[in-house]
C-alpha positions as CSV (number, residue, x, y, z in Angstrom):
1,M,214.8,142.0,168.3
2,R,215.4,145.2,167.5
3,L,213.0,148.3,166.8
4,L,214.2,151.7,165.3
5,I,211.3,154.0,166.4
6,Q,210.5,157.4,164.6
7,R,208.0,159.6,166.0
8,V,205.9,161.0,163.0
9,K,203.4,163.3,162.1
10,K,202.2,161.2,159.3
11,A,204.0,158.1,157.5
12,K,202.7,156.0,154.3
13,I,204.4,153.0,151.8
14,N,204.0,152.8,148.7
15,I,204.8,149.6,146.6
16,N,204.8,150.4,142.8
17,E,203.5,153.5,143.4
18,Q,200.4,152.6,145.2
19,I,199.7,153.5,148.9
20,I,199.8,150.1,151.2
21,S,199.5,151.7,154.6
22,Q,199.3,155.1,155.9
23,I,199.4,156.4,159.1
24,G,198.5,159.9,160.9
25,K,200.5,161.1,164.2
26,G,202.2,158.1,165.9
27,L,205.1,155.8,165.6
28,L,207.0,154.5,162.5
29,L,208.5,151.2,163.7
30,F,211.4,149.6,161.6
31,V,211.2,146.0,163.2
32,G,214.2,143.6,162.7
33,V,214.2,140.0,164.0
34,G,217.2,138.0,165.1
35,I,218.1,134.6,165.0
36,D,217.9,133.8,168.8
37,D,214.6,136.3,169.0
38,Q,211.9,134.3,171.0
39,D,208.4,135.2,172.7
40,E,210.0,137.1,175.6
41,D,211.8,139.4,172.9
42,I,208.3,140.2,171.3
43,D,206.9,141.1,174.8
44,Y,209.5,143.1,176.1
45,L,209.3,145.2,173.0
46,V,205.7,145.6,172.8
47,K,205.6,146.9,176.4
48,K,208.3,149.3,175.7
49,T,206.5,150.5,172.5
50,I,203.2,151.0,173.9
51,N,204.8,152.7,177.0
52,L,207.3,154.9,175.8
53,R,206.8,158.6,176.8
54,I,207.9,160.2,173.8
55,F,204.7,162.5,173.0
56,E,204.6,166.1,174.6
57,D,201.9,167.1,176.8
58,A,200.2,170.5,177.4
59,S,203.4,171.9,178.7
60,G,205.4,170.7,175.9
61,K,207.2,167.9,177.9
62,M,207.7,164.6,176.6
63,N,205.3,162.6,179.0
64,L,202.6,161.0,177.0
65,N,202.3,157.3,175.1
66,I,201.0,156.3,172.0
67,K,197.9,155.3,173.6
68,Q,197.2,158.5,175.3
69,I,197.5,160.4,172.4
70,C,195.3,157.8,170.2
71,G,198.0,157.6,167.8
72,Q,198.8,155.0,165.2
73,I,201.5,152.7,164.3
74,L,203.4,152.0,160.9
75,S,205.2,148.8,161.6
76,V,207.8,147.9,158.9
77,P,210.1,144.8,158.4
78,Q,213.8,145.3,158.2
79,F,216.2,142.6,158.3
80,T,218.9,145.3,157.6
81,L,218.8,146.4,161.3
82,Y,221.2,143.5,161.9
83,A,223.4,144.1,159.4
84,N,227.1,143.3,160.3
85,T,229.6,145.9,158.9
86,Q,232.8,144.9,161.1
87,D,234.4,143.1,158.1
88,G,234.9,145.1,155.0
89,N,232.1,147.5,153.4
90,R,229.5,145.0,152.5
91,P,227.2,144.2,155.5
92,G,226.6,140.5,156.5
93,F,223.3,139.5,157.4
94,E,224.1,136.4,159.8
95,L,222.7,137.4,163.0
96,A,219.4,138.2,160.9
97,A,216.6,135.6,161.4
98,S,215.3,133.5,158.4
99,G,212.6,135.1,156.3
100,Q,210.0,132.3,157.5
101,V,211.0,132.9,161.1
102,A,211.4,136.7,160.9
103,K,208.0,137.2,159.1
104,E,206.1,134.9,161.8
105,L,207.7,136.8,164.9
106,W,207.1,140.4,162.9
107,L,203.3,139.4,162.6
108,K,203.1,138.1,166.3
109,F,204.6,141.4,167.6
110,N,202.2,143.4,165.2
111,R,199.2,141.4,166.8
112,Q,200.2,142.0,170.2
113,L,200.3,145.9,169.7
114,K,197.0,145.5,168.1
115,G,196.1,143.8,171.3
116,N,196.8,146.9,173.6
117,S,194.1,148.9,171.8
118,V,196.5,150.4,169.0
119,V,195.9,150.9,165.4
120,V,198.8,149.2,163.8
121,S,199.1,149.2,159.8
122,E,201.7,147.2,158.1
123,G,204.5,147.2,155.8
124,V,204.7,144.1,153.3
125,F,207.1,141.2,154.3
126,G,209.9,140.7,151.8
127,Q,209.1,143.4,149.5
128,H,210.8,146.8,148.5
129,M,209.0,149.7,149.9
130,D,209.1,153.3,149.5
131,I,208.4,154.9,152.7
132,E,207.5,158.5,153.1
133,L,207.4,160.2,156.6
134,I,207.3,163.5,158.4
135,N,209.2,162.9,161.6
136,D,208.0,165.0,164.2
137,G,211.2,166.5,166.4
138,P,212.9,164.7,165.1
139,V,212.7,161.8,167.8
140,T,214.4,158.8,167.0
141,I,214.9,156.1,169.4
142,W,216.7,152.7,169.1
143,L,215.4,149.6,171.0
144,D,217.2,146.4,171.3
145,S,215.4,143.4,173.5
146,K,218.8,141.7,174.3
147,S,219.9,145.4,176.2
148,K,217.5,145.4,178.7
149,A,217.8,147.9,181.3
């Protein structure tokens, strides 16, 4: 499972020019599900996301996590995080999970985030979404459950 995390001042999702989801200060998560992802991948990334200390404390040091700032999360499914661009110029997606599996694991990931007392808003699986955000920093972090330290 892969996450592209952006620390944001605010973010929102529009579909057909209608706001579907929006958050204030917090994290915008682009979530990709791979063909071999399982529950332990979700567990790892939920724990990492909740505990990631990328918000500034009173001294201006990145020392606080999402819960400590009472921040929100906007979770967006994004299979293109598994794009394979090694051959040619058209990406292949053979490493991405099937739609049904990816949706189930993405929803489970979101439920586990919510179970950690964090407000989580969601994109819409399988839909073309317009995403607006104000990146705070900018701070952008890449996590891959298969590259655990």
